C-alpha positions as CSV (number, residue, x, y, z in Angstrom):
1,M,104.5,56.6,133.0
2,I,102.4,59.7,133.4
3,A,103.9,63.1,133.3
4,T,103.1,66.8,132.6
5,G,105.0,69.7,131.2
6,S,108.8,69.4,131.2
7,E,108.7,66.1,132.9
8,V,107.3,64.5,129.7
9,N,110.7,64.6,128.2
10,L,112.2,62.9,131.2
11,A,109.5,60.2,131.0
12,L,110.3,59.7,127.3
13,E,114.0,59.3,128.0
14,S,113.4,57.0,130.9
15,A,111.0,54.9,128.8
16,A,113.7,54.6,126.1
17,L,116.1,53.2,128.6
18,L,113.5,50.6,129.8
19,R,112.6,49.7,126.2
20,A,116.3,49.1,125.4
21,E,116.1,46.4,128.2
22,G,113.1,44.8,126.6
23,K,110.4,46.4,128.9
24,K,107.1,47.4,127.5
25,V,106.4,51.1,128.5
26,R,103.9,53.7,127.6
27,V,104.2,57.4,128.3
28,V,101.1,59.5,128.9
29,S,101.3,63.3,128.8
30,M,98.7,64.7,131.2
31,P,98.8,68.5,131.0
32,S,95.6,68.8,133.1
33,M,94.3,66.4,135.7
34,E,91.1,68.3,135.9
35,L,90.4,68.1,132.1
36,F,91.3,64.5,132.0
37,M,88.8,63.7,134.8
38,K,86.1,65.5,132.8
39,Q,86.4,63.1,130.0
40,D,84.1,60.1,129.9
41,K,85.3,56.8,131.5
42,A,85.8,55.0,128.2
43,Y,88.3,57.6,127.1
44,R,90.1,57.7,130.5
45,D,90.3,53.9,130.4
46,S,91.7,54.0,126.9
47,V,94.5,56.3,128.0
48,L,95.1,54.6,131.4
49,P,93.8,51.0,131.0
50,P,92.6,49.6,134.4
51,S,94.5,46.4,133.6
52,C,97.8,48.4,133.8
53,T,98.6,48.6,137.5
54,K,102.4,49.4,137.3
55,R,101.9,53.1,136.9
56,V,104.4,55.9,137.6
57,S,103.9,59.6,137.8
58,I,106.8,62.0,137.3
59,E,106.3,65.5,138.7
60,A,109.0,68.0,139.7
61,G,106.4,69.5,142.1
62,S,104.2,68.0,144.7
63,S,103.0,64.4,144.5
64,F,99.6,65.6,145.7
65,G,96.8,64.2,143.5
66,W,98.9,61.7,141.5
67,A,97.9,58.7,143.5
68,R,94.4,59.0,141.9
69,F,96.1,58.0,138.6
70,T,98.9,55.7,139.8
71,G,96.8,53.7,142.3
72,D,97.8,52.0,145.6
73,S,100.6,50.1,144.0
74,G,101.9,52.9,141.8
75,L,105.0,55.0,142.1
76,N,104.9,58.8,142.4
77,I,108.2,60.4,141.7
78,A,107.9,64.0,142.9
79,L,109.4,66.6,145.2
80,D,107.4,67.1,148.3
81,H,109.7,69.7,149.8
82,F,111.2,73.0,148.8
83,G,114.0,75.3,149.6
84,A,117.0,73.8,147.7
85,S,119.0,76.3,145.7
86,A,121.6,75.4,143.0
87,P,121.9,75.2,139.3
88,Y,119.1,73.2,137.8
89,K,121.4,70.4,136.5
90,V,122.8,69.9,140.0
91,L,119.3,69.8,141.5
92,T,117.9,67.4,138.9
93,E,120.6,64.9,139.6
94,K,120.5,65.3,143.4
95,F,116.7,64.8,143.5
96,G,116.7,62.0,140.9
97,F,115.1,63.7,138.0
98,I,117.4,62.2,135.4
99,P,116.5,59.1,133.3
100,A,118.9,56.7,135.1
101,S,117.6,57.6,138.5
102,V,113.9,57.3,137.4
103,V,114.6,53.9,135.9
104,E,116.4,52.7,139.0
105,R,113.4,53.8,141.2
106,I,111.0,52.1,138.9
107,K,113.0,48.8,138.9
108,K,113.3,48.9,142.7
109,H,109.6,49.7,143.3
110,F,108.2,47.1,140.9
111,N,111.0,44.5,141.3
112,V,111.7,44.4,137.6
C-alpha cells in the first residue's frame, strides 16, 4: 500500500487487518511523488520492488498520477469527485476511507 499524509494511518490500519488474516503487506509513505521520482532507480526499486505487482494507492484526493506507481493491475483508492458535505466521519465511511472498506476493495480487486 502506498499512501501520503493522513492516508498513511488508514493504510497502516488496513494493513494490520490484512496481516491478522495472514497476508503479507507493506506500507509505503510517499509524501512527494516528485521527490520520489528524482531518486535513483535502485532506491525506487528498493522501496517499490518491481516484483511486487499487487499495489494499492490510497489518496483522499484525486487518483491522478498514482497509476505510475501502482501499475496496470494495481488498485487506486481515491476520490475523483467533489462537492459532498457532511461531518468527516460520515464522509470517510460513505466513500470507503475506513480500514474495513479498504480491505474489502483490496480483496475484491486482487481476488484474495
